[in-house]
N, C-alpha and C positions, 0 to 999 in steps of 0.2 A: 493566799490570796492578794496578799501586799502588792506582789509582783504584776498582779490585775488591775490592783489600784493606780499603780503608778501608769501603766500603760494608758488608761483611760485619763488620766490628769495631761498625759503625753498628748492624747488626740484632741482633746480641749483645747491645749496651748497652741497646737499645729493651725487648728482650725480658726483660732481666735486670733493669730497672728496673719496668716493669710486673708482673713476679712480686713483687718486694718492694711495691710497693703492693698488690695484691691480698693479702697476706700481712697487711700493717699493716693494710687494711680489716678483715678476716677479725676480726683481733683486736680490735679497736677499735667497729666498728658490731656492729649486731644483725644477726640473719642473714636479715632481711627486706630490710633497706637495703644488705646487701653483694649479695644476690640481684639487686635491681633495681635498683642504682645503682652503688655503687663496682666490680662485678664486669663490667657492661657496658661502664662509662667507661673502667676499665683495659684490656678487650679491646679496645674501639672504637679507643682512643689507640694501642695495638699496631699494630693491622693497618692504620689509616690511615698511620702513619709509614713502616711496611715497605714498603706499597702505592706511596706516593709516591715513595720511593727506587728501588723496583723500575722503577716507571712512567719514571723518569729515566735508569734504566740502559737501558732499551729503547730510547727514544726518542734518546738520546746515545751510548751507550756501542757501540753496532753499529759507528757510524763514527769515533767521537773516542776510544773506548777500545781498540780492536781485539780485542773477543773476539766472537764468534758466538754466534747465538740460543739453542744447545745449552746454553751457559751460563747464560743468562738464566731459560731453562725449567727448568733444575737448581735454581736457587734457587727460582725459584716451589713446586716441590713441594715443597723441604726446608721452606721457610719456611712453607707451608699446612698440612706436617705438624706443624711446631712450634706453630703456633697452635692447631690442634687439642688438642694434647697440654696445652698450657697455659692454654687461656681456661677452663677448671674450671668449663665448661657453660654460658657465655655464648653470647647469641644473636649478636652484634655485628652484626645485621645485620637493619633494620627489619621485612623480608618474613618473616624467622623468626620475630620476636617475636608478628608478627600472626598467624602459622601456629598458633604455641600458643595465641593468645588463641580462635581460630576451631575449634580442637581442645578446649577446654574447660579445656586445662592450665594457665592464668592468666586471674585477673582482670583486668577493664578498666583498676582503677589500677595494677596492676603491668604490662598493656602499655604503659599511657601513660608510666610512670615509664621503663622499660627505652628505649621512643623518646626520651625527654628525654636520657638519658644516654649513648644511642648518638650522637646529634646534637652533645651536649657534647663526648663523646671524639674524633670526627672533625674538629670544629672545632679543638679544641685540637693535635691530631693535625698538621694543616695549617700551625698557626702556629708549632709548636715545629720542622717541617721547614724551614719558609721561615727560620728563625733559624739551624737549622744548616746551612743551604746558603749564608747570607749570610757565613758563615767560609770558605768557599771553601779547602776543605782539599785538594782536588783540581782539576785542570782540568776534570772534567767538572760540579764544581759552578759554577765560573767561567762555563762556557758557558750553563748552566742558569740563572744568574743573570740573564745578556744576554737571553735570550729568554724569561726568566717573563714580562714587562709584554705581550708580544705572542703569548701561547699559543694556537693554536688550538683549534679544537672537535674531540673525539674521533669526532664523527659524520663518516664518509666514505663514505656511501652516502645513498640517498635516506630521508627521514623516517619511512615506514610500513614500509620493510625494517629500519632500524634498530630501529625499536620492536619488530618481529617477532622479530629477533635478540637483544634483551635479554630478550624474555619466554621466547623458546626456550631460554637459557641457563638462566633461573629456573627454568623448568618441569623442565628436568634435573636442576638441581641439586637442588632441592626433592624430585623423586620419588625420588633417590638417596637423599637425608636421611632422607625417612619410611621408607625401606627397610630403612636402617640403623640406625633411631633405637635400637631394642634391642638392637642388637649389641654386643659386644666393643671398648673402645676400641683393642683392637690391629688389628682387622680395620678399624672404622669410619673411625679417622683416615686411613690410608694411601689408603682408597677416597676419600674425600671430598678428599683432597690432590691423588689422580690427575684426579679427574672436572673438578675446578676447573683444574688447569694445562692439561687438555684444553679445555676451553671459552675459556680465556685464549689459548690457540695458535690456535684455529679462528675464533672470533669476535672478536679484539683487533684485526685491521686494521680492522674495519667499525666498533665503536663503544667499543672499549676493552675491553670483556666484565667490565662492572663486577658487574651481577648484585646491585647492594647500593645502594639509593637515597643511604644517608647518604655511603658512599665516593664516589658519582660525585658528590654534590652538593659535596663539600669538594673535589673534583679538577678537575671540567671545567666547572663551572656557571657560574663565573667566566671562562671562556674564550671570545674573539670567534668568529664564525661560524654562530650561532644564537642566538634568541631563548630568553629564560627558559622560555617554554612549549611550545617545541619540546623542549628538556632534561626537561622534566616528563613531557611524552609519552614520549620514550624512556626514561629512567632512573628513572621513578617508576612510573607506569601498565603500562609494557611488565613490568617484574618481579612489579608485583603481580597482573598478569593471569596469568602465568607459573605464580605462587604457587598460586593460587586453581583454574588448570586441573590442577596436580599433585595438590592436595589431594581434588579432585572424583573425579579417574580413582583415586586411590589408595583412599580412604575410601568412594567412592559417594554421598556426601554432604558437607556444611559443617555439621557438629555445631552450631555458635553459630546456624546459621541455620534448619535446618530439620533433625529427626530422621530422616525419611525416606529411606531408601535409593535413589537415582533410577537407580544403574546396575546393582546387584548383588542377587538375591534373597536373605533372609535364610532360610536353612534350619536346621530344628532339628539340634541333632547328638546328640538321642536318639529312637530308634523307639518308635513306642507300640503293640506288639503287638496286633495285631486279637482282640478278645473275642469266643469261642463265645457264642451266644445260648442258654441253658440257660433259661430261662423266658419262656411267653409271655405276651404284654401284651394287656392290654384296657384300652382308651383310652388314659389316662396312666399308670395305676398297673399294675406288675408284679404277677401273682397268683402265690402261693408255692402248691407241690405240696404236697398233704396224703400224708400215711402212707398207704402200701399202694395208691396210685394207680398206676396204670399209666404207666410215663413215655414211652411210644410214642403219638403222637397221630396221630388220622386226619386223612387230606384234607379240607377241605371241599369239598362240591359247589360 
């Protein structure tokens, strides 16, 4: 269990350093630069380093560390909850940033800046985690360094099924995210952590259950077993299709592309009472009643 204690200490240090980076960035940078760049970079760095260490525990720790899958799943849930509470509103996922753009919540420049920051954060996280593993603080890291050069693909099923699995994970995650986007963090954070843990547990054996293109690119694109275009189909196009399907199901349309609601009819909240006809209309103009005229009208023959 010494290796597990070192990993827990690593998670704590990563979260603490990224939190310091967020504080310094908020103090030194303008609000726009912090929101688009620094916050996304710090969040993606934190997510990537934590997920790489968790991935190592899943692949090696179950047989090399002597602890069961319940320990890993508990760490998954706790880390996702900590990430959700400390990200300060960062997307840390390209499909989430694109979703905000399609919902008219951000401009094109903001979306592009977030995508670049997320790519830089995951790339930096991969490099720093590899450096940390090279220190070989535990036996698990020693084994990881031995097999790192011969890592295999995370796709353990057919290509079409793998793309469907990643798309389904992204669909469920984004559907829950849309439903909880206006909820209080006390409810939103544990619910998102629970759904992410559930998806990792159910879809992990097939594709790794990344449903995050940036994280998948840093984690598995360099591994042998599949071509670059295979990885693009599964880990880029699959999550993107899942996000679009979730957005279309929840909203009924995609606001950035078209305004018409394709799935749900728009009903007015206010009822317009039916007005009684009190004047007789001749042609296009109503005729006013003269004083003393009988109010009853005779039916026409």
